[in-house]
GUNU-979058 format. One record per residue (C-alpha): residue number from 1; residue in one letter; y, z negated, x negated. Coordinates in nm, 2 decimals. Layout:
<node resi="NUM" resn="a" v="Y" w="Z" u="X"/>
...
END
This chain:
<node resi="1" resn="m" v="6.14" w="-2.64" u="-3.58"/>
<node resi="2" resn="s" v="6.01" w="-2.96" u="-3.46"/>
<node resi="3" resn="k" v="5.68" w="-2.98" u="-3.31"/>
<node resi="4" resn="k" v="5.88" w="-3.07" u="-2.98"/>
<node resi="5" resn="n" v="6.06" w="-2.74" u="-2.98"/>
<node resi="6" resn="v" v="5.75" w="-2.54" u="-3.06"/>
<node resi="7" resn="c" v="5.59" w="-2.66" u="-2.74"/>
<node resi="8" resn="a" v="5.86" w="-2.60" u="-2.53"/>
<node resi="9" resn="a" v="5.93" w="-2.26" u="-2.66"/>
<node resi="10" resn="a" v="5.51" w="-2.20" u="-2.60"/>
<node resi="11" resn="a" v="5.59" w="-2.35" u="-2.26"/>
<node resi="12" resn="a" v="5.89" w="-2.10" u="-2.18"/>
<node resi="13" resn="m" v="5.74" w="-1.81" u="-2.29"/>
<node resi="14" resn="m" v="5.35" w="-1.86" u="-2.05"/>
<node resi="15" resn="f" v="5.61" w="-1.92" u="-1.81"/>
<node resi="16" resn="a" v="5.78" w="-1.63" u="-1.81"/>
<node resi="17" resn="s" v="5.47" w="-1.41" u="-1.87"/>
<node resi="18" resn="l" v="5.32" w="-1.59" u="-1.58"/>
<node resi="19" resn="a" v="5.64" w="-1.47" u="-1.34"/>
<node resi="20" resn="q" v="5.58" w="-1.16" u="-1.48"/>
<node resi="21" resn="a" v="5.19" w="-1.11" u="-1.38"/>
<node resi="22" resn="q" v="5.31" w="-1.25" u="-1.03"/>
<node resi="23" resn="s" v="5.58" w="-0.97" u="-0.95"/>
<node resi="24" resn="s" v="5.59" w="-0.63" u="-1.02"/>
<node resi="25" resn="v" v="5.74" w="-0.29" u="-0.93"/>
<node resi="26" resn="t" v="5.66" w="0.04" u="-1.04"/>
<node resi="27" resn="l" v="5.88" w="0.36" u="-0.99"/>
<node resi="28" resn="y" v="5.60" w="0.69" u="-0.94"/>
<node resi="29" resn="g" v="5.62" w="1.03" u="-0.81"/>
<node resi="30" resn="v" v="5.54" w="1.39" u="-0.82"/>
<node resi="31" resn="i" v="5.66" w="1.68" u="-0.92"/>
<node resi="32" resn="d" v="5.47" w="2.04" u="-0.74"/>
<node resi="33" resn="e" v="5.65" w="2.36" u="-0.78"/>
<node resi="34" resn="g" v="5.46" w="2.67" u="-0.71"/>
<node resi="35" resn="l" v="5.51" w="3.07" u="-0.66"/>
<node resi="36" resn="e" v="5.41" w="3.23" u="-0.31"/>
<node resi="37" resn="y" v="5.39" w="3.54" u="-0.16"/>
<node resi="38" resn="v" v="5.39" w="3.53" u="0.22"/>
<node resi="39" resn="s" v="5.27" w="3.84" u="0.40"/>
<node resi="40" resn="n" v="5.40" w="3.98" u="0.78"/>
<node resi="41" resn="v" v="5.69" w="3.72" u="0.79"/>
<node resi="42" resn="k" v="5.88" w="3.79" u="1.12"/>
<node resi="43" resn="t" v="6.21" w="3.88" u="1.05"/>
<node resi="44" resn="a" v="6.56" w="3.89" u="1.26"/>
<node resi="45" resn="s" v="6.44" w="4.24" u="1.34"/>
<node resi="46" resn="g" v="6.12" w="4.18" u="1.48"/>
<node resi="47" resn="a" v="5.98" w="4.38" u="1.22"/>
<node resi="48" resn="g" v="5.72" w="4.21" u="0.95"/>
<node resi="49" resn="k" v="5.79" w="4.20" u="0.56"/>
<node resi="50" resn="s" v="5.65" w="4.05" u="0.25"/>
<node resi="51" resn="l" v="5.82" w="3.74" u="0.12"/>
<node resi="52" resn="w" v="5.81" w="3.62" u="-0.25"/>
<node resi="53" resn="q" v="5.97" w="3.24" u="-0.29"/>
<node resi="54" resn="l" v="5.96" w="2.94" u="-0.52"/>
<node resi="55" resn="d" v="5.82" w="2.62" u="-0.30"/>
<node resi="56" resn="s" v="5.81" w="2.26" u="-0.42"/>
<node resi="57" resn="v" v="5.79" w="2.05" u="-0.10"/>
<node resi="58" resn="s" v="5.45" w="2.22" u="0.06"/>
<node resi="59" resn="g" v="5.17" w="2.21" u="-0.25"/>
<node resi="60" resn="l" v="4.87" w="2.01" u="-0.33"/>
<node resi="61" resn="q" v="5.15" w="1.72" u="-0.27"/>
<node resi="62" resn="g" v="5.48" w="1.75" u="-0.17"/>
<node resi="63" resn="s" v="5.75" w="1.64" u="-0.45"/>
<node resi="64" resn="r" v="5.83" w="1.29" u="-0.44"/>
<node resi="65" resn="w" v="5.96" w="0.98" u="-0.64"/>
<node resi="66" resn="g" v="5.92" w="0.61" u="-0.49"/>
<node resi="67" resn="l" v="5.93" w="0.26" u="-0.56"/>
<node resi="68" resn="r" v="5.60" w="0.06" u="-0.54"/>
<node resi="69" resn="g" v="5.64" w="-0.32" u="-0.57"/>
<node resi="70" resn="s" v="5.43" w="-0.66" u="-0.48"/>
<node resi="71" resn="e" v="5.47" w="-1.02" u="-0.53"/>
<node resi="72" resn="d" v="5.20" w="-1.28" u="-0.55"/>
<node resi="73" resn="l" v="5.29" w="-1.58" u="-0.31"/>
<node resi="74" resn="g" v="4.96" w="-1.74" u="-0.38"/>
<node resi="75" resn="n" v="4.65" w="-1.85" u="-0.13"/>
<node resi="76" resn="g" v="4.57" w="-1.48" u="-0.14"/>
<node resi="77" resn="l" v="4.89" w="-1.37" u="0.01"/>
<node resi="78" resn="k" v="5.13" w="-1.15" u="-0.15"/>
<node resi="79" resn="a" v="5.48" w="-0.93" u="-0.05"/>
<node resi="80" resn="v" v="5.46" w="-0.57" u="-0.09"/>
<node resi="81" resn="f" v="5.69" w="-0.30" u="-0.06"/>
<node resi="82" resn="v" v="5.73" w="0.09" u="-0.07"/>
<node resi="83" resn="l" v="6.00" w="0.34" u="-0.11"/>
<node resi="84" resn="e" v="5.89" w="0.68" u="-0.16"/>
<node resi="85" resn="n" v="6.17" w="0.98" u="-0.10"/>
<node resi="86" resn="g" v="6.12" w="1.33" u="-0.08"/>
<node resi="87" resn="f" v="6.31" w="1.63" u="-0.23"/>
<node resi="88" resn="d" v="6.32" w="2.02" u="-0.31"/>
<node resi="89" resn="v" v="6.31" w="2.09" u="-0.72"/>
<node resi="90" resn="n" v="6.43" w="2.42" u="-0.61"/>
<node resi="91" resn="s" v="6.80" w="2.32" u="-0.46"/>
<node resi="92" resn="g" v="6.79" w="1.92" u="-0.51"/>
<node resi="93" resn="k" v="6.79" w="1.86" u="-0.14"/>
<node resi="94" resn="l" v="6.67" w="1.57" u="0.04"/>
<node resi="95" resn="g" v="6.37" w="1.64" u="0.26"/>
<node resi="96" resn="q" v="6.22" w="1.51" u="0.55"/>
<node resi="97" resn="g" v="6.54" w="1.62" u="0.75"/>
<node resi="98" resn="g" v="6.78" w="1.45" u="0.49"/>
<node resi="99" resn="a" v="6.65" w="1.11" u="0.47"/>
<node resi="100" resn="l" v="6.67" w="0.89" u="0.17"/>
<node resi="101" resn="f" v="6.37" w="0.75" u="0.22"/>
<node resi="102" resn="g" v="6.17" w="0.99" u="0.48"/>
<node resi="103" resn="r" v="5.82" w="1.00" u="0.34"/>
<node resi="104" resn="q" v="5.79" w="0.63" u="0.35"/>
<node resi="105" resn="a" v="5.98" w="0.30" u="0.37"/>
<node resi="106" resn="f" v="5.80" w="-0.03" u="0.44"/>
<node resi="107" resn="v" v="5.78" w="-0.38" u="0.37"/>
<node resi="108" resn="g" v="5.54" w="-0.63" u="0.45"/>
<node resi="109" resn="i" v="5.31" w="-0.93" u="0.36"/>
<node resi="110" resn="g" v="4.91" w="-0.89" u="0.26"/>
<node resi="111" resn="s" v="4.59" w="-1.12" u="0.25"/>
<node resi="112" resn="t" v="4.28" w="-1.02" u="0.01"/>
<node resi="113" resn="q" v="4.07" w="-1.19" u="0.30"/>
<node resi="114" resn="f" v="4.22" w="-1.01" u="0.58"/>
<node resi="115" resn="g" v="4.43" w="-0.74" u="0.56"/>
<node resi="116" resn="t" v="4.80" w="-0.58" u="0.52"/>
<node resi="117" resn="v" v="5.09" w="-0.61" u="0.79"/>
<node resi="118" resn="t" v="5.39" w="-0.40" u="0.72"/>
<node resi="119" resn="l" v="5.72" w="-0.29" u="0.90"/>
<node resi="120" resn="g" v="5.93" w="0.05" u="0.90"/>
<node resi="121" resn="r" v="5.83" w="0.39" u="0.86"/>
<node resi="122" resn="q" v="5.47" w="0.45" u="0.78"/>
<node resi="123" resn="y" v="5.13" w="0.73" u="0.85"/>
<node resi="124" resn="d" v="4.99" w="0.68" u="1.16"/>
<node resi="125" resn="s" v="4.59" w="0.63" u="1.20"/>
<node resi="126" resn="v" v="4.50" w="1.01" u="1.20"/>
<node resi="127" resn="v" v="4.68" w="1.05" u="0.85"/>
<node resi="128" resn="d" v="4.50" w="0.73" u="0.70"/>
<node resi="129" resn="f" v="4.16" w="0.80" u="0.84"/>
<node resi="130" resn="v" v="4.08" w="1.16" u="0.92"/>
<node resi="131" resn="g" v="4.29" w="1.33" u="0.70"/>
<node resi="132" resn="p" v="4.18" w="1.26" u="0.35"/>
<node resi="133" resn="l" v="3.85" w="1.47" u="0.48"/>
<node resi="134" resn="g" v="4.04" w="1.75" u="0.51"/>
<node resi="135" resn="a" v="4.09" w="2.05" u="0.30"/>
<node resi="136" resn="a" v="4.50" w="2.07" u="0.35"/>
<node resi="137" resn="d" v="4.49" w="1.69" u="0.14"/>
<node resi="138" resn="q" v="4.28" w="1.76" u="-0.12"/>
<node resi="139" resn="w" v="4.29" w="2.09" u="-0.26"/>
<node resi="140" resn="a" v="4.42" w="2.40" u="-0.02"/>
<node resi="141" resn="s" v="4.76" w="2.22" u="0.01"/>
<node resi="142" resn="h" v="4.98" w="2.17" u="0.32"/>
<node resi="143" resn="r" v="4.98" w="2.54" u="0.40"/>
<node resi="144" resn="a" v="4.61" w="2.52" u="0.49"/>
<node resi="145" resn="a" v="4.70" w="2.26" u="0.76"/>
<node resi="146" resn="h" v="4.55" w="2.31" u="1.12"/>
<node resi="147" resn="p" v="4.78" w="2.59" u="1.25"/>
<node resi="148" resn="g" v="5.14" w="2.41" u="1.26"/>
<node resi="149" resn="d" v="4.92" w="2.11" u="1.19"/>
<node resi="150" resn="l" v="4.96" w="2.05" u="1.53"/>
<node resi="151" resn="d" v="4.72" w="1.72" u="1.50"/>
<node resi="152" resn="n" v="4.93" w="1.58" u="1.23"/>
<node resi="153" resn="e" v="4.61" w="1.55" u="1.00"/>
<node resi="154" resn="n" v="4.83" w="1.68" u="0.69"/>
<node resi="155" resn="n" v="5.11" w="1.42" u="0.78"/>
<node resi="156" resn="s" v="5.39" w="1.69" u="0.89"/>
<node resi="157" resn="v" v="5.52" w="1.38" u="1.11"/>
<node resi="158" resn="r" v="5.59" w="1.03" u="1.04"/>
<node resi="159" resn="t" v="5.61" w="0.75" u="1.31"/>
<node resi="160" resn="n" v="5.92" w="0.50" u="1.27"/>
<node resi="161" resn="n" v="6.01" w="0.20" u="1.38"/>
<node resi="162" resn="a" v="5.64" w="0.08" u="1.32"/>
<node resi="163" resn="v" v="5.48" w="-0.22" u="1.28"/>
<node resi="164" resn="k" v="5.15" w="-0.14" u="1.08"/>
<node resi="165" resn="f" v="4.80" w="-0.31" u="1.02"/>
<node resi="166" resn="t" v="4.56" w="-0.25" u="0.71"/>
<node resi="167" resn="s" v="4.23" w="-0.42" u="0.75"/>
<node resi="168" resn="a" v="4.02" w="-0.57" u="0.39"/>
<node resi="169" resn="n" v="3.74" w="-0.36" u="0.32"/>
<node resi="170" resn="y" v="3.44" w="-0.48" u="0.40"/>
<node resi="171" resn="a" v="3.15" w="-0.37" u="0.21"/>
<node resi="172" resn="g" v="3.33" w="-0.01" u="0.30"/>
<node resi="173" resn="l" v="3.40" w="-0.06" u="0.60"/>
<node resi="174" resn="t" v="3.80" w="-0.03" u="0.65"/>
<node resi="175" resn="f" v="4.02" w="-0.02" u="0.97"/>
<node resi="176" resn="g" v="4.35" w="-0.08" u="1.13"/>
<node resi="177" resn="g" v="4.69" w="0.05" u="1.39"/>
<node resi="178" resn="v" v="5.04" w="0.13" u="1.40"/>
<node resi="179" resn="y" v="5.28" w="0.03" u="1.69"/>
<node resi="180" resn="s" v="5.61" w="0.22" u="1.69"/>
<node resi="181" resn="f" v="5.83" w="0.05" u="1.94"/>
<node resi="182" resn="g" v="6.04" w="0.25" u="2.20"/>
<node resi="183" resn="g" v="6.37" w="0.11" u="2.18"/>
<node resi="184" resn="q" v="6.45" w="0.15" u="2.49"/>
<node resi="185" resn="a" v="6.65" w="-0.09" u="2.76"/>
<node resi="186" resn="g" v="6.39" w="-0.16" u="3.07"/>
<node resi="187" resn="s" v="6.15" w="0.10" u="2.95"/>
<node resi="188" resn="v" v="5.87" w="-0.03" u="2.70"/>
<node resi="189" resn="g" v="5.66" w="0.26" u="2.74"/>
<node resi="190" resn="r" v="5.93" w="0.51" u="2.68"/>
<node resi="191" resn="n" v="5.92" w="0.63" u="2.34"/>
<node resi="192" resn="q" v="5.64" w="0.41" u="2.22"/>
<node resi="193" resn="v" v="5.37" w="0.54" u="1.93"/>
<node resi="194" resn="f" v="5.06" w="0.39" u="1.86"/>
<node resi="195" resn="s" v="4.77" w="0.49" u="1.70"/>
<node resi="196" resn="l" v="4.41" w="0.33" u="1.60"/>
<node resi="197" resn="g" v="4.13" w="0.41" u="1.35"/>
<node resi="198" resn="a" v="3.86" w="0.30" u="1.10"/>
<node resi="199" resn="g" v="3.65" w="0.45" u="0.82"/>
<node resi="200" resn="y" v="3.37" w="0.37" u="0.61"/>
<node resi="201" resn="a" v="3.31" w="0.46" u="0.23"/>
<node resi="202" resn="n" v="2.97" w="0.40" u="0.07"/>
<node resi="203" resn="g" v="2.89" w="0.59" u="-0.22"/>
<node resi="204" resn="p" v="2.86" w="0.96" u="-0.11"/>
<node resi="205" resn="l" v="2.93" w="0.89" u="0.23"/>
<node resi="206" resn="v" v="3.25" w="0.91" u="0.35"/>
<node resi="207" resn="l" v="3.37" w="0.90" u="0.74"/>
<node resi="208" resn="g" v="3.70" w="0.85" u="0.93"/>
<node resi="209" resn="a" v="3.78" w="0.85" u="1.33"/>
<node resi="210" resn="a" v="4.12" w="0.79" u="1.50"/>
<node resi="211" resn="y" v="4.33" w="0.81" u="1.80"/>
<node resi="212" resn="l" v="4.68" w="0.86" u="1.83"/>
<node resi="213" resn="n" v="4.96" w="0.86" u="2.12"/>
<node resi="214" resn="a" v="5.30" w="0.97" u="2.16"/>
<node resi="215" resn="r" v="5.49" w="0.93" u="2.48"/>
<node resi="216" resn="n" v="5.82" w="1.18" u="2.50"/>
<node resi="217" resn="p" v="5.67" w="1.32" u="2.16"/>
<node resi="218" resn="n" v="5.95" w="1.57" u="2.13"/>
<node resi="219" resn="a" v="6.21" w="1.30" u="2.12"/>
<node resi="220" resn="s" v="6.00" w="1.00" u="1.94"/>
<node resi="221" resn="f" v="5.72" w="1.17" u="1.71"/>
<node resi="222" resn="f" v="5.85" w="1.53" u="1.67"/>
<node resi="223" resn="g" v="6.22" w="1.45" u="1.65"/>
<node resi="224" resn="d" v="6.15" w="1.14" u="1.43"/>
<node resi="225" resn="n" v="6.36" w="1.26" u="1.09"/>
<node resi="226" resn="p" v="6.78" w="1.21" u="1.08"/>
<node resi="227" resn="n" v="6.77" w="1.59" u="1.24"/>
<node resi="228" resn="g" v="6.60" w="1.52" u="1.58"/>
<node resi="229" resn="a" v="6.84" w="1.60" u="1.84"/>
<node resi="230" resn="g" v="6.67" w="1.41" u="2.13"/>
<node resi="231" resn="p" v="6.50" w="1.58" u="2.44"/>
<node resi="232" resn="t" v="6.77" w="1.85" u="2.48"/>
<node resi="233" resn="t" v="6.66" w="1.99" u="2.17"/>
<node resi="234" resn="n" v="6.30" w="2.13" u="2.08"/>
<node resi="235" resn="n" v="6.22" w="1.97" u="1.79"/>
<node resi="236" resn="i" v="5.88" w="2.03" u="1.80"/>
<node resi="237" resn="a" v="6.01" w="2.39" u="1.71"/>
<node resi="238" resn="a" v="6.19" w="2.22" u="1.42"/>
<node resi="239" resn="a" v="5.94" w="2.46" u="1.15"/>
<node resi="240" resn="t" v="5.98" w="2.74" u="1.37"/>
<node resi="241" resn="n" v="5.59" w="2.71" u="1.52"/>
<node resi="242" resn="p" v="5.53" w="2.90" u="1.81"/>
<node resi="243" resn="v" v="5.17" w="2.74" u="1.83"/>
<node resi="244" resn="f" v="5.27" w="2.46" u="2.05"/>
<node resi="245" resn="s" v="5.65" w="2.47" u="2.01"/>
<node resi="246" resn="g" v="5.69" w="2.57" u="2.38"/>
<node resi="247" resn="y" v="5.49" w="2.20" u="2.53"/>
<node resi="248" resn="a" v="5.84" w="2.01" u="2.42"/>
<node resi="249" resn="s" v="5.86" w="1.87" u="2.80"/>
<node resi="250" resn="a" v="5.48" w="1.66" u="2.76"/>
<node resi="251" resn="r" v="5.54" w="1.33" u="2.86"/>
<node resi="252" resn="t" v="5.23" w="1.25" u="2.62"/>
<node resi="253" resn="y" v="5.09" w="1.39" u="2.33"/>
<node resi="254" resn="q" v="4.71" w="1.25" u="2.24"/>
<node resi="255" resn="v" v="4.53" w="1.31" u="1.95"/>
<node resi="256" resn="i" v="4.15" w="1.23" u="1.89"/>
<node resi="257" resn="a" v="4.00" w="1.32" u="1.53"/>
<node resi="258" resn="a" v="3.73" w="1.19" u="1.35"/>
<node resi="259" resn="g" v="3.52" w="1.37" u="1.03"/>
<node resi="260" resn="g" v="3.33" w="1.27" u="0.73"/>
<node resi="261" resn="a" v="3.20" w="1.43" u="0.39"/>
<node resi="262" resn="y" v="2.89" w="1.41" u="0.19"/>
<node resi="263" resn="t" v="2.84" w="1.46" u="-0.21"/>
<node resi="264" resn="f" v="2.49" w="1.63" u="-0.35"/>
<node resi="265" resn="g" v="2.56" w="1.61" u="-0.70"/>
<node resi="266" resn="a" v="2.87" w="1.83" u="-0.80"/>
<node resi="267" resn="a" v="2.91" w="1.98" u="-0.46"/>
<node resi="268" resn="t" v="3.07" w="1.76" u="-0.15"/>
<node resi="269" resn="f" v="3.06" w="1.90" u="0.23"/>
<node resi="270" resn="g" v="3.31" w="1.80" u="0.47"/>
<node resi="271" resn="a" v="3.38" w="1.87" u="0.82"/>
<node resi="272" resn="n" v="3.60" w="1.73" u="1.10"/>
<node resi="273" resn="y" v="3.71" w="1.78" u="1.44"/>
<node resi="274" resn="s" v="4.01" w="1.70" u="1.68"/>
<node resi="275" resn="n" v="4.11" w="1.77" u="2.03"/>
<node resi="276" resn="t" v="4.51" w="1.73" u="2.06"/>
<node resi="277" resn="k" v="4.65" w="1.73" u="2.43"/>
<node resi="278" resn="f" v="5.00" w="1.79" u="2.51"/>
<node resi="279" resn="m" v="4.99" w="1.64" u="2.86"/>
<node resi="280" resn="n" v="5.22" w="1.59" u="3.17"/>
<node resi="281" resn="m" v="5.42" w="1.87" u="3.09"/>
<node resi="282" resn="g" v="5.75" w="1.97" u="3.29"/>
<node resi="283" resn="d" v="5.93" w="1.58" u="3.19"/>
<node resi="284" resn="t" v="6.29" w="1.79" u="3.10"/>
<node resi="285" resn="a" v="6.45" w="1.45" u="3.20"/>
<node resi="286" resn="t" v="6.30" w="1.20" u="2.86"/>
<node resi="287" resn="s" v="6.14" w="1.46" u="2.69"/>
<node resi="288" resn="g" v="6.24" w="1.82" u="2.62"/>
<node resi="289" resn="p" v="6.28" w="2.16" u="2.74"/>
<node resi="290" resn="n" v="6.08" w="2.33" u="3.00"/>
<node resi="291" resn="t" v="6.21" w="2.73" u="2.99"/>
<node resi="292" resn="l" v="5.87" w="2.84" u="3.07"/>
<node resi="293" resn="g" v="5.80" w="2.61" u="3.34"/>
<node resi="294" resn="y" v="5.48" w="2.47" u="3.24"/>
<node resi="295" resn="s" v="5.30" w="2.19" u="3.41"/>
<node resi="296" resn="g" v="4.96" w="1.95" u="3.36"/>
<node resi="297" resn="t" v="4.84" w="1.99" u="3.00"/>
<node resi="298" resn="a" v="4.74" w="2.20" u="2.68"/>
<node resi="299" resn="t" v="4.42" w="2.15" u="2.52"/>
<node resi="300" resn="f" v="4.35" w="2.22" u="2.16"/>
<node resi="301" resn="n" v="4.02" w="2.18" u="2.02"/>
<node resi="302" resn="n" v="4.03" w="2.22" u="1.62"/>
<node resi="303" resn="a" v="3.69" w="2.24" u="1.40"/>
<node resi="304" resn="e" v="3.68" w="2.25" u="1.00"/>
<node resi="305" resn="v" v="3.43" w="2.28" u="0.74"/>
<node resi="306" resn="n" v="3.49" w="2.28" u="0.39"/>
<node resi="307" resn="v" v="3.33" w="2.28" u="0.05"/>
<node resi="308" resn="k" v="3.43" w="2.15" u="-0.26"/>
<node resi="309" resn="y" v="3.25" w="2.21" u="-0.64"/>
<node resi="310" resn="q" v="3.33" w="2.02" u="-0.94"/>
<node resi="311" resn="i" v="3.24" w="2.28" u="-1.20"/>
<node resi="312" resn="t" v="3.38" w="2.06" u="-1.48"/>
<node resi="313" resn="p" v="3.49" w="1.72" u="-1.49"/>
<node resi="314" resn="a" v="3.85" w="1.95" u="-1.51"/>
<node resi="315" resn="f" v="3.81" w="2.19" u="-1.31"/>
<node resi="316" resn="l" v="3.76" w="2.22" u="-0.89"/>
<node resi="317" resn="a" v="3.72" w="2.49" u="-0.64"/>
<node resi="318" resn="g" v="3.73" w="2.47" u="-0.29"/>
<node resi="319" resn="f" v="3.66" w="2.64" u="0.05"/>
<node resi="320" resn="a" v="3.77" w="2.60" u="0.39"/>
<node resi="321" resn="y" v="3.71" w="2.78" u="0.75"/>
<node resi="322" resn="d" v="3.92" w="2.64" u="1.07"/>
<node resi="323" resn="y" v="3.86" w="2.73" u="1.43"/>
<node resi="324" resn="t" v="4.12" w="2.63" u="1.66"/>
<node resi="325" resn="n" v="4.11" w="2.71" u="2.08"/>
<node resi="326" resn="g" v="4.39" w="2.65" u="2.31"/>
<node resi="327" resn="s" v="4.35" w="2.63" u="2.67"/>
<node resi="328" resn="s" v="4.52" w="2.82" u="2.93"/>
<node resi="329" resn="v" v="4.83" w="2.65" u="3.08"/>
<node resi="330" resn="t" v="4.94" w="2.68" u="3.42"/>
<node resi="331" resn="s" v="5.30" w="2.79" u="3.50"/>
<node resi="332" resn="r" v="5.56" w="2.75" u="3.77"/>
<node resi="333" resn="l" v="5.73" w="3.05" u="3.73"/>
<node resi="334" resn="g" v="5.61" w="3.41" u="3.83"/>
<node resi="335" resn="g" v="5.49" w="3.65" u="3.57"/>
<node resi="336" resn="v" v="5.40" w="3.44" u="3.34"/>
<node resi="337" resn="d" v="4.98" w="3.41" u="3.25"/>
<node resi="338" resn="n" v="4.95" w="3.19" u="2.93"/>
<node resi="339" resn="s" v="4.54" w="3.25" u="2.91"/>
<node resi="340" resn="g" v="4.55" w="2.98" u="2.61"/>
<node resi="341" resn="s" v="4.52" w="3.10" u="2.17"/>
<node resi="342" resn="r" v="4.30" w="3.14" u="1.96"/>
<node resi="343" resn="y" v="4.32" w="3.06" u="1.54"/>
<node resi="344" resn="h" v="4.07" w="3.14" u="1.27"/>
<node resi="345" resn="q" v="4.18" w="3.05" u="0.94"/>
<node resi="346" resn="f" v="4.02" w="3.07" u="0.56"/>
<node resi="347" resn="a" v="4.11" w="2.89" u="0.27"/>
<node resi="348" resn="l" v="4.06" w="2.95" u="-0.13"/>
<node resi="349" resn="g" v="4.12" w="2.72" u="-0.40"/>
<node resi="350" resn="v" v="4.08" w="2.68" u="-0.78"/>
<node resi="351" resn="d" v="4.21" w="2.34" u="-0.93"/>
<node resi="352" resn="y" v="4.22" w="2.27" u="-1.38"/>
<node resi="353" resn="n" v="4.35" w="1.95" u="-1.49"/>
<node resi="354" resn="l" v="4.53" w="2.02" u="-1.78"/>
<node resi="355" resn="s" v="4.55" w="1.61" u="-1.87"/>
<node resi="356" resn="k" v="4.54" w="1.33" u="-1.67"/>
<node resi="357" resn="r" v="4.91" w="1.37" u="-1.53"/>
<node resi="358" resn="t" v="4.88" w="1.77" u="-1.54"/>
<node resi="359" resn="d" v="4.74" w="2.02" u="-1.36"/>
<node resi="360" resn="v" v="4.78" w="2.41" u="-1.23"/>
<node resi="361" resn="y" v="4.59" w="2.57" u="-0.95"/>
<node resi="362" resn="a" v="4.58" w="2.87" u="-0.69"/>
<node resi="363" resn="l" v="4.51" w="2.88" u="-0.40"/>
<node resi="364" resn="a" v="4.49" w="3.19" u="-0.07"/>
<node resi="365" resn="v" v="4.54" w="3.10" u="0.30"/>
<node resi="366" resn="y" v="4.46" w="3.37" u="0.58"/>
<node resi="367" resn="q" v="4.51" w="3.33" u="0.91"/>
<node resi="368" resn="k" v="4.40" w="3.53" u="1.23"/>
<node resi="369" resn="a" v="4.53" w="3.50" u="1.61"/>
<node resi="370" resn="s" v="4.44" w="3.61" u="1.95"/>
<node resi="371" resn="g" v="4.53" w="3.53" u="2.29"/>
<node resi="372" resn="v" v="4.90" w="3.42" u="2.42"/>
<node resi="373" resn="d" v="5.07" w="3.07" u="2.27"/>
<node resi="374" resn="s" v="5.31" w="2.83" u="2.36"/>
<node resi="375" resn="t" v="5.57" w="3.11" u="2.38"/>
<node resi="376" resn="g" v="5.40" w="3.29" u="2.60"/>
<node resi="377" resn="k" v="5.39" w="3.55" u="2.43"/>
<node resi="378" resn="a" v="5.10" w="3.74" u="2.21"/>
<node resi="379" resn="a" v="4.97" w="3.47" u="1.94"/>
<node resi="380" resn="v" v="5.09" w="3.58" u="1.61"/>
<node resi="381" resn="a" v="5.01" w="3.36" u="1.28"/>
<node resi="382" resn="s" v="5.20" w="3.07" u="1.22"/>
<node resi="383" resn="i" v="5.05" w="2.92" u="0.86"/>
<node resi="384" resn="a" v="5.18" w="2.57" u="0.86"/>
<node resi="385" resn="s" v="5.57" w="2.50" u="0.75"/>
<node resi="386" resn="v" v="5.62" w="2.90" u="0.71"/>
<node resi="387" resn="t" v="5.82" w="3.12" u="0.93"/>
<node resi="388" resn="a" v="5.56" w="3.24" u="1.22"/>
<node resi="389" resn="a" v="5.46" w="3.59" u="1.15"/>
<node resi="390" resn="s" v="5.51" w="3.89" u="1.33"/>
<node resi="391" resn="g" v="5.19" w="4.04" u="1.40"/>
<node resi="392" resn="n" v="4.84" w="3.84" u="1.46"/>
<node resi="393" resn="h" v="4.73" w="3.79" u="1.10"/>
<node resi="394" resn="a" v="4.92" w="3.66" u="0.78"/>
<node resi="395" resn="v" v="4.78" w="3.60" u="0.40"/>
<node resi="396" resn="l" v="4.95" w="3.35" u="0.14"/>
<node resi="397" resn="a" v="4.87" w="3.33" u="-0.18"/>
<node resi="398" resn="r" v="5.03" w="3.04" u="-0.41"/>
<node resi="399" resn="a" v="5.01" w="2.96" u="-0.80"/>
<node resi="400" resn="g" v="5.14" w="2.64" u="-0.88"/>
<node resi="401" resn="l" v="5.15" w="2.34" u="-1.13"/>
<node resi="402" resn="r" v="5.19" w="1.96" u="-1.07"/>
<node resi="403" resn="f" v="5.31" w="1.69" u="-1.28"/>
<node resi="404" resn="k" v="5.24" w="1.33" u="-1.18"/>
<node resi="405" resn="f" v="5.45" w="0.99" u="-1.33"/>
END
């Protein structure tokens, strides 16, 4: 081969390698399967029965697969995308109401100096900045989310039609926001969703705070999956959740949340607080049904403390306690007395890494309710994404296997 041909071949290889380095697509996923025992599940007859089941959507991470890609555009810019699908291992069906990429689906442009702007179906700021500080996001699974995941810290709900900004990292400080267009001609505010948040991480200290506001939430936020049927259907009750399903007529859903964590050696102590409001109830025209004639605002104050301990590099144990206090609610119907509800929840878990990709875990959740819930009846235990109990207490135990690729 001549010197000229050798140089041409070397140049071609160099440019091919450079092109490959500038653009990448990664296939990733999680399969998380567990055997669960749930006590006191309410049956069609109203009696409480024990339930044994396999579950792959509410473990440490919901089962999923996705594609993540980026392309270097030069001058510190890059194009990015994520397409992420949730699925049920036991039946093969799609998650998130049957959406093909129901967990996340977005495309955008990022700058190493300023941050990234993305467009599509995405997580809100409460999920991004406060959710990771809760036990449910770390080691306790979606089953240990706050009752009914009422503050969405464990990302039960995504935001459609969203423009999102995520800042670059400035010495540990990050911030961002999300805005979802309502899509209603002549009414900019109807069905809109927006959120703002910030986080700080420096050594052993992690802090986060966020604000979320959804207009006509029964249709725009809780009805964001393909099976959401609009304001005439109680989308808030899609998971048979009596904690706040009766508040579907709220014109506005608002969450203010904050949390922090500090690591001392092998132990990490955390706490978070959220204030959740279903405001201006009685909007049956554009929000949802109001069979109990509620008006005004229903408020929930939620506080969680948690601790995890890294017994060995491969073995972790955790404990969490959560308290939720729901306010009294005004009804225009005679005979309806909603004095508010209260929930005490305890979670305990262990996780052991068999390898970098595979771990086994066990956890237990106990919840006790009191007072009157949103349905106007005596409050019953409502562990996240589980059929509500027939009485005021319930226990869930799970043993699971997670594989990440």
